[in-house]
N, C-alpha and C positions, 0 to 999 in steps of 0.2 A: 339573231332575233328569235324570241321563243315561238315555238309552233304549237298549233292546237293538237290535243292529244285525245285519241278515241281509243277505248280499249272495251273488251268484254270478256266475262268468265261464266261459268256455269258449274253448277254442282247437281249430281243426281244420286239418289239414294234407294236402297232396298231394304224394308224393315219387316221384321217378323216378330209377333208377340205371342207368347204362350202363358195363358192364365192356368192358375192351379184348380180352378173349378169353373163349371158352367154358371153363367150369369144368373141373377134371381128370376129372369123371364126366359131362361133357356139360351141366352146368347152364347154363341160359340167360344171354345176355348183357344182356338187357333186363329190367328189373323195375319194377313200379309198385305202389306201395301208398298207403293213406290212413289217417289216424288222427284220433281226437278225445280231448281231455283236458278234461273238465269239472271245475269246482272249486266248492265251496261253503263258506261262512264264516258263523260265527254268534258273536256277542259279548254277554255278559249286560249287564244294566243299568249295574253298576258297572265293568265292563271287566276283571274279574278272573278270569273264566272264559271261554274260548274254544274253539270246535270248528271243526276244518278238515278237509276231505275232498276228495282229488283223485284222480279215476280216470284210467284210460288204456286205449285199445282201439286195435289196429292190425289192419287187413285188408290181407294181402300176396297179390300175384297168384300167385307160385311157390312160396313157402315156407310150408308148412302150420304149421310150428313158430314162424314169425315172425308168423303170424295169433294174436294172444293178447291177453289183457285183464290188468289188474293194478290194485290199489287202491294208488297210490303213498303216500298218506299219509291217515290217519283218525284223528285224535287229539283228546284233550280236554287242553287247557293250563290249570292254574291258577296264577295269578301272585300271590305273597305280597310282602312289603315288600322282602326281600333274597334271595328265593328263588322258584323255580317248579318245579313237577312237570309230567310229561307222560305220558299213558298211551294206548297204541293203537299203530297203525302210523305210524311215523315215519321220517324221513330225516335222517342227520347227516353232515356233511362235515368231515374233517380233512385239511388240507395246504395248501400254498402254492407248490409248484413246477408248471411248466408241462408238463413232458415226461411226468411219471408221478406218481401219488400213492401213495407207498410206505406212509405212515402210515394212510391212509384205510382202514377195515376194518370199520365197523358195518354197512354195507348191502351186500347181494349186488349183483354186476354184473348187469345185463340185456343179455347179450352179443349177443342177436339185434337188439337195436336199433342198435348201432354198434361197430365194432372198437376205438374209443378207450377203451372201459370207463367213459364218463362217465355213462351211464344206470344208474340204480340201481333195485332192487325195494324196496317198502316192508318195513320190519323191525318185527315185534311187539316193544314194548318198554315199560318203565317206566323214566323217567329223574327225576333229582333235580338241580337245579343252584342254585348260591348264588353271588353276586358281591358282593364287598366290597373296598374299597381297592385297585382295580386287579387283583384275582385273581378267577379263576372256578374253581369247582370242579363237575365234572359226573360223576354216577354213573349207570350204565346196567345194569338186568337185562333180559336178553332171552330170554324163554321161547318159543323155537321157532327154527327154522332154515329157510332157503329156499335151494333148490338153484339153481346158476347156469343160466341159459338158454343155449341153442346154436342156431345155425343148423341146420335139418334137412337130410335128404340131397339136397333139392332146392334148398337155400339156398346162398347165396354166402358167402365168407370163413368156411368151415367147416374143420372139422378134417380130417385125412388120411383118417379114416374115420368114418362116422356115430356119434353118441352113443347109448349104450344108456341106455334110460328108467330102468333099475333101478340107481340110485345105491347105493354102499356107504359106511357109516360106520365110524370107529373107535369111536365112543361106542355103548355098547349101547342108549342112548335114541334113537339115530338122529337123526331132524330134531326130537325133542322135548327135546333137550338145552338146559339153562338156561345162557346164556353171561353173562359178566360183563364190565364195562369202566369204567375210571375215567380222567378227564382234568383236569389242574390246569394252569391258564394264568396267566401273569403279562402284563398289557397295559399299554402306554403309548401316548403319541403316535408314538413312532418305533421301538418294539420290541415284538414278539410272540414269547413263548417259551412253549411248552406241552410236558408230559410226559404220556404215556398208557400205559395197560397194558390189555391184552385177553387174556381167558382164555376158550376156548371152541372151537367148531368152525370151521376155517378156511373162509373164504369162497372161497378158490382150491382147486379140487380137483386131485388128481393124475389122470392120464387113463392107465388101464391097459387093455392088451389083453384081450379076452374070451376068448382061447383058441380061438375058433371060426373056422377058417380058410375054412369054407364061407360064413360070414356075419360078417366081421370088423367088430367094433365096438369103441368104446372106452368103457370104464366109469368114470365119476367116482367117485373115492374122496376122503372128507372126512376127514382127520385132525383130532385135536384139537391146538391150538396154544396157546402163549403168546407174545404179541408186546408188547414194549416199544418205544415210539416217542418221538422228540424232533422238534419242528418250531420252527423259529425264522426270523423275519422282521426285517429292520432297514432303516429308511427314512432316507435321508440326501440332502436335495435331490431330484435326478432320479434316484437310485440306489435300487434295491430288491434288498437281498441275501437270498437264500432258502436254507434248508436243511431237508431232511427225512432222517432216519436211523431204522432199525429194527434191533432183535435179535430173532429169532424162534427159537423151539424148538418141536419135535414135527413139523415138515414136514422129516423127515430129520434130518441133524445140525444142531445150532444154528449159525446164520449171522448175519451182519450185511450191511446194504445202505444205500446212501447216494445220495440226489439232491441236488446243491447248484449254485448258481449265482446269477447276478444279472440284472436287467433294468434298462436305462438308458433313461429317456424324454427325447427330445429334442423339446422344445415348439417350436411354430411352425417345424417342419422345413422347412429350405431356403426360408424366407420365405413360407411358406404358413399357412393357419390349421390345419393338420393336426399331430397328435402321432405321432411315429415312436418305437416302443419297439425296443430292441436286446436281444435275449435270448440268453444263454449258459449251458448247464448240463452238469454231468458226471454220468453214471449208473454206478454200480459196484455189484456183487453179489459178495460173497466167495466164492460157490459157483463162479464162473468158468463154465467149460463145462458144468458139472452144474446151471446155474441153470434153473429152470422159466420164467423170463422171457426175452424176447429181450433185455432191456437189462441185460448184466452187464458191460460195459466200453465204453461209448458216450459220444458227445458230441452235444449237442442245440444247434442254433443256429437262431435264428428272429427274425422281425420282426413287430411288432404296429403296424398302421396305423389311426388313428383320424382320420377326415376332419373331425370337429367340425362336420358340416353339418346342416341341419334334418332330413335323412333318416336320420341316425346310422348313416352308412356306415362299416364297419370290415372290416379285412382282417388274417388272422393267416396267416403262412407259416412252416414250419418243417422242418428236416431232422434226422433222427437217424442218426448214423454210427457203425457198429461199427468200432472202430479196429483190431481184430484180423482179422475176417473180411471186412470191406469192405461188409458188407450195409447197405442204407440204406432209410429210410422217409421219403417225403416227404409233406407235408400241407399243404393250403390250405383255409383256411374264410373265407367272405366272407358278410356280411349287410348288407341295406338295407331300410329301412322305407318303405312307400308309404301315404299318406294315412291314417296312424294305425290302420289295420285290417288291414293286410297286411304280412308280413315275407318278403322272398325271401332264401333261403340258398343258398350255393353251397359244395359240399365236392368236394375232389379228394384222392385218396390213391393213391400208388404205392409199390410194393415191388421194390427193385432189389439186384442183386449176389448172388443166389443161383441155385441149379439148381431147376426145377420138379419136382414129384412125378412119379413115372412114372405113365402112364395104366394100366399092366398091374399088376393087384392084388396078384399074388404077389411082383413085384418091390417093390412098395410095402411090402409086409409085411417083406421083408428090410430095406429102408431104415428101417422103424419099429424092428426089433430092433437094427440097428446104427446109431443115429442119428448123423449127422454133426454135431458141435457148430459147425462153421464154416458150416452151411447150415440154421439153426433155422427160417428163414422160408420153407422150401420150399412149405408149404401155401398161401402168400400170393403166390407168384410169377405166378399168372394172375389176381390179384385186383384189379388197378388199376381204379380206376373214377372216374366222375363222378358226383356226385349233386346234384340240383336240388329244392329243397323250397320250397313256398309254404305259408305259415301265415296263417290268417285268425282275427282276435281278435274274439269276439262282446262 
């Protein structure tokens, strides 16, 4: 007879960041932080009911807003013959491209963790999924909204002015608004095709000047939106073709955006045991200069190296280049395991091709009022950094 199963794991990490320059307002060049991520798992006798809870807490040396805790996941999963339900705090990822994830919209971004937007906050939800004959239907009801986290006044990679804690909403229900989403996917050995639709509060806020020249701040404003998305992925031998596209309304005028490209994997590259992936993607946003994203007419070029050694050594290097303004983002991520209990991660990011923000606050306000569309990354020009992180697995 099957027996109920209970298990727990934990990760703990120590992270240091070294920036090439002081911040615009004199923020420190060196930062140290530590974090812990515990997880518990329970499965009933028959295996059709499961409970998972994952917590996270970080203590940061300089940024009090980066010292924070969150329940990343805490949900009950019930599994039927062709369907399953999930209730609680969950994480859902939609997307296939490397440079950005246009379609991914269920979870809020935990921006104090990393500038790449990969870290997410847990989302309150009820979901129903059914899978039959190579198709999957997912339905989500999300009763509650979580605001995006931002670096604080003493933090790095922050906005031109500090973020006001008093966010504004288009919905009268504010953070109690109930959002809905549905996704239909067709899957096979070589093709993945999915259509999704989201109706609710935008996870991406507009940042509005608070009008206080003595204490200038940016106020997050969360409009209601509808977003329809398409994701496709096609595998042929060593080639992987990827596409993500959206049409969004409610965030200003209706607009479309696309990220598409390919990854080619060169096995046993140059006579070695390593696999080398070549990545190329194009990024386009119909809004052009009015886009709230940096990536409105860009090209991404990258290389992924998997050494296939006993220590799972991997390296990813990429460049995003704006073909009009010349602005560039360079990124390198590398990881290596040591004795099954430690993983060392190295990350390097650099932002080039733009002019830094003025250190004079009044001049910076003028720059904010008349933003230069060819210098969207002004706030990041002093934010080049090297990050080294060691993670211990319990």
